[in-house]
Structures are given as structure tokens and as C-alpha cells.
C-alpha positions in Angstrom: -40.8 -118.0 -83.8 -42.0 -114.5 -83.2 -39.2 -113.9 -80.7 -36.6 -115.1 -83.2 -37.8 -112.5 -85.7 -37.6 -109.7 -83.2 -34.0 -110.7 -82.2 -33.0 -110.8 -85.9 -34.6 -107.4 -86.5 -32.8 -105.9 -83.5 -29.5 -107.4 -84.6 -29.9 -106.0 -88.1 -30.8 -102.6 -86.7 -27.8 -102.6 -84.4 -25.5 -103.4 -87.4 -27.1 -100.7 -89.5 -26.7 -98.2 -86.7 -23.0 -99.1 -86.3 -22.5 -98.6 -90.1 -24.2 -95.2 -89.9 -22.2 -94.2 -86.9 -19.0 -95.1 -88.6 -19.9 -93.1 -91.7 -20.8 -90.1 -89.6 -17.6 -90.4 -87.7 -15.6 -90.5 -90.9 -17.4 -87.5 -92.2 -16.6 -85.5 -89.0 -12.9 -86.4 -89.5 -12.8 -84.5 -92.8 -12.7 -80.7 -92.9 -15.7 -78.8 -94.2 -13.6 -77.8 -97.2 -12.9 -81.5 -98.0 -16.6 -82.3 -97.9 -17.5 -79.5 -100.3 -17.5 -80.3 -104.0 -16.4 -77.0 -105.5 -13.9 -76.0 -108.1 -10.4 -75.2 -106.8 -10.5 -71.9 -108.7 -13.5 -70.8 -106.7 -11.7 -71.9 -103.5 -8.7 -69.8 -104.3 -10.9 -66.8 -105.1 -12.6 -67.1 -101.7 -9.2 -67.4 -100.0 -8.0 -64.3 -101.9 -11.0 -62.3 -101.0 -10.7 -63.1 -97.3 -7.1 -62.0 -97.3 -8.1 -58.5 -98.5 -10.0 -57.3 -95.4 -9.8 -54.5 -92.9 -9.9 -55.5 -89.2 -11.4 -52.1 -88.0 -14.9 -52.0 -86.6 -17.4 -50.2 -88.7 -17.3 -47.3 -86.2 -13.4 -47.1 -86.4 -13.5 -47.5 -90.2 -15.8 -44.5 -90.6 -13.6 -42.5 -88.3 -10.5 -43.5 -90.3 -12.2 -42.5 -93.5 -13.1 -39.1 -92.2 -9.5 -38.5 -91.1 -8.3 -39.4 -94.6 -10.8 -37.1 -96.2 -9.8 -34.2 -93.9 -6.2 -34.2 -95.3 -5.6 -31.6 -98.0 -4.9 -33.7 -101.1 -3.0 -32.3 -104.0 -2.6 -35.3 -106.4 -3.8 -38.9 -106.6 -2.1 -41.4 -108.9 -3.0 -45.0 -109.5 0.3 -47.0 -110.0 0.9 -50.5 -111.4 1.0 -51.9 -107.9 -1.2 -49.5 -105.9 -1.7 -45.9 -105.1 0.4 -42.7 -104.7 -1.2 -39.7 -103.1 0.4 -36.4 -102.4 -0.9 -34.1 -99.7 -0.3 -30.4 -99.1 2.7 -29.5 -97.0 0.8 -27.8 -94.2 1.1 -27.8 -90.4 0.1 -31.1 -88.9 -0.3 -33.0 -92.2 2.8 -35.1 -91.9 2.0 -36.2 -88.3 -1.6 -37.1 -89.3 -0.5 -38.9 -92.4 2.0 -41.0 -90.4 -0.7 -41.7 -87.8 -3.1 -42.8 -90.5 -0.5 -45.0 -92.2 0.3 -46.6 -88.8 -3.4 -47.6 -88.4 -3.5 -48.9 -92.0 -0.4 -51.0 -91.6 -2.1 -52.6 -88.6 -5.7 -53.1 -89.9 -5.0 -53.7 -93.6 -1.9 -55.9 -93.7 -2.7 -57.1 -97.2 -1.1 -53.9 -98.4 2.1 -52.0 -97.6 1.5 -48.4 -96.4 4.4 -45.9 -96.4 5.0 -42.2 -96.2 7.6 -40.6 -98.5 8.9 -37.1 -98.3 6.7 -36.4 -95.3 3.5 -35.8 -97.4 3.3 -38.6 -100.0 1.3 -41.8 -99.3 2.6 -44.8 -101.2 0.3 -47.9 -100.8 1.2 -51.1 -102.6 -0.3 -54.5 -102.9 -0.4 -57.5 -105.2 -3.1 -59.4 -107.0 -6.6 -58.3 -106.2 -5.3 -55.9 -103.6 -4.1 -53.5 -106.3 -7.7 -53.0 -107.6 -8.9 -52.4 -104.0 -6.2 -49.7 -103.6 -7.3 -48.1 -106.9 -10.7 -47.7 -105.4 -9.5 -45.9 -102.3 -9.1 -42.2 -101.6 -11.1 -41.0 -104.6 
């Protein structure tokens, strides 16, 4: 009788194990986002925030900021879709501005960076990117 109880207990344990294994496998087949119980608005905010990012290392970002600050700025204007900054028409300014804009177009693709008239930076974005641009080059 005792052997029969042990066999039944083992059979029940094996069945329970199979159920748990099947549940774990089903859970692994879903993505982490599908397993989270969060509001879709929060998800879209997180996605939006991750789209506004600079790919430069902290060292390169600091160097880029120093280069921007070194340019002789005449006027800064926040526009509806971004930023317009006019720099002094001095030797080397246009070349440095174009070099800086080339870096920005590569590392901060969430915005469009352009040079107009040789000394005017025009940076535009949409959505949350506009506010980020408004906080730059102060």
C-alpha cells in the first residue's frame, strides 16, 4: 500500500511539473512588453523618450558642447519647430558650424540640423524633440 501511495505522489508531481513547465514556456514566448501591465500612454511616452537621445559618449558629448560654446553667437531664437541660431561671420566659423552640424546629424537623428547662409544653424524636430531643442545652446 505504501508503494502505491509513493507512485501516485510521483505521478501527481510529474503532472504538476509538466503544467508548470508549459506555463513557463508560454511566458517565455511572449515579449517583456506583453507581460507588463502598463497603460499604453506610458508605453508611448517611454518609446518617445528613447527616440530623443544622443549617441555620443559622455567624453565626446562634452567636447561637442565646448565646440558649440566656442562659436561667437549673435542671436538665438526658439521657433515653433526648433531653434535658429545666428553666429558671427568670422574666419573659420562657417567651417566649424558645418562640422558641428555634421556630427549632430549623425548622433542626434531625432532632429534635422542644417546650416543656412553659412552662419545660421536651423535645427528642427517634432513632438518632444522641439522642447529638447529649445533647451539647447542657451
